C-alpha positions as CSV (number, residue, x, y, z in Angstrom):
1,M,1.5,33.3,-22.6
2,N,0.5,34.2,-26.1
3,R,-0.1,31.0,-28.1
4,I,2.1,31.4,-31.1
5,Q,4.8,32.8,-28.5
6,E,4.6,29.8,-27.3
7,I,4.6,27.2,-30.4
8,M,7.3,29.7,-32.0
9,D,9.2,28.8,-27.9
10,K,8.3,24.9,-27.7
11,H,10.5,24.4,-31.4
12,G,13.4,26.8,-31.0
13,W,11.9,29.1,-33.4
14,K,12.3,33.3,-33.9
15,Q,9.5,35.7,-35.2
16,K,11.3,35.7,-38.5
17,D,11.2,31.8,-38.6
18,L,7.6,31.9,-39.0
19,A,7.7,34.8,-40.6
20,R,9.4,32.9,-43.2
21,M,7.4,30.0,-43.1
22,T,3.6,31.3,-43.5
23,R,4.4,34.3,-45.4
24,L,3.0,37.1,-43.3
25,D,5.0,40.4,-42.9
26,Q,7.6,39.4,-39.2
27,G,5.9,42.6,-38.2
28,D,2.0,41.4,-37.7
29,I,4.0,37.7,-36.0
30,S,5.2,40.8,-33.5
31,R,2.0,41.9,-33.4
32,Y,0.1,38.9,-32.5
33,I,1.8,37.8,-30.4
34,N,2.0,41.2,-27.9
35,E,-1.6,41.3,-28.8
36,K,-1.0,44.7,-30.8
37,V,-3.8,43.9,-33.2
38,D,-6.4,40.6,-32.9
39,I,-5.3,38.1,-36.0
40,S,-7.7,37.2,-38.7
41,L,-9.3,33.9,-39.1
42,R,-6.7,33.5,-42.3
43,N,-3.8,34.1,-40.8
44,A,-4.0,31.6,-38.2
45,Q,-5.0,29.4,-41.1
46,K,-1.8,30.0,-41.9
47,I,0.4,30.0,-39.6
48,S,-1.6,26.9,-38.6
49,K,-0.4,24.9,-41.6
50,A,3.2,25.8,-41.6
51,T,3.2,24.4,-37.5
52,G,0.8,22.0,-38.0
53,Y,-1.5,22.6,-34.7
54,P,-5.3,23.5,-34.7
55,T,-6.4,26.4,-35.8
56,D,-8.6,26.9,-33.1
57,Y,-5.5,26.3,-30.8
58,I,-4.4,28.8,-32.4
59,W,-7.8,30.9,-32.9
60,P,-9.7,30.4,-30.3
61,I,-13.6,31.5,-30.7
62,K,-13.4,34.0,-27.0
């Protein structure tokens, strides 16, 4: 499972909730979750700040 989806499920958040918290487009969040595009470091940092999870958990170096 995608880590962003994992975080959302753990907290009962929907994509629109995370979009509001991060000020990212809901479509972008969907694309990250479905791994249609790679998340940028900058957007991983926004999600990290909003959720309290470390950036390297959301944006692991492969």
